[in-house]
C-alpha positions, 0 to 999 in steps of 0.5 A, a space after each residue: 050738551 055740556 059746556 067747557 064751564 060744566 066740564 071744569 066744574 065736574 073735572 075734580 069729581 071725574 078724576 076721582 071716579 073709575 076711568 076718570 083719568 081719561 079726562 086728563 087727555 082733554 082740555 075743557 073745550 075739547 071735552 065739551 065738544 064731545 060730551 053731552 051729559 046724561 042721555 043720548 044727543 038725539 033725545 033732545 031732538 025728540 024732547 027739547 031740553 031733555 038732556 038738560 032735565 036729565 042732567 039736573 034730575 040725576 046730578 050724580 050721573 053727570 060726571 060718570 057720563 063725561 067719562 063715558 062719553 070720552 071713552 065711547 069717543 076713543 073707542 069709536 063705538 067698538 064693542 069692547 070699549 063700549 062694554 068697558 065704558 058702560 061698566 065704568 059709568 055704572 061704577 062711577 054712578 054708584 060711587 058718586 051716589 054714595 057721596 051725595 046721598 044723606 039717607 039710606 033710603 035715598 042711597 038705595 033708591 038712587 042705586 036702583 036708578 043707577 042700575 036702571 041707567 046701566 041696563 038702558 045703556 047696555 040695551 040702547 047705547 049702541 043704537 045711540 052711538 050709531 044714530 048720533 049723526 042722524 
């Protein structure tokens, strides 16, 4: 899970990404209660600290994941809201990658990772949302 300090640290980045204005509706504490960062909450039940590891290994995906988690929360898992949130996550990852990638090969490789995250999100996002309280 992300902390209020994490949300505060990523707030400016989030506001520059697609869908980032959603964060304006939440305090850092409120957003931290909703957002878990990269990966589904239940991942930590399978492998403790998995989300923390994903957040560290994919730092360019954390801000888009905050926006995504809030959009899912507001949509309550509805299909149209989920599709829009997933698409904005992908767009946010691709945009954020360009900021942190120094070399073309790094940019190319990270974009492939963003595409893979988006594909996994579209495939398993509903299951993660439906199983979040299990």
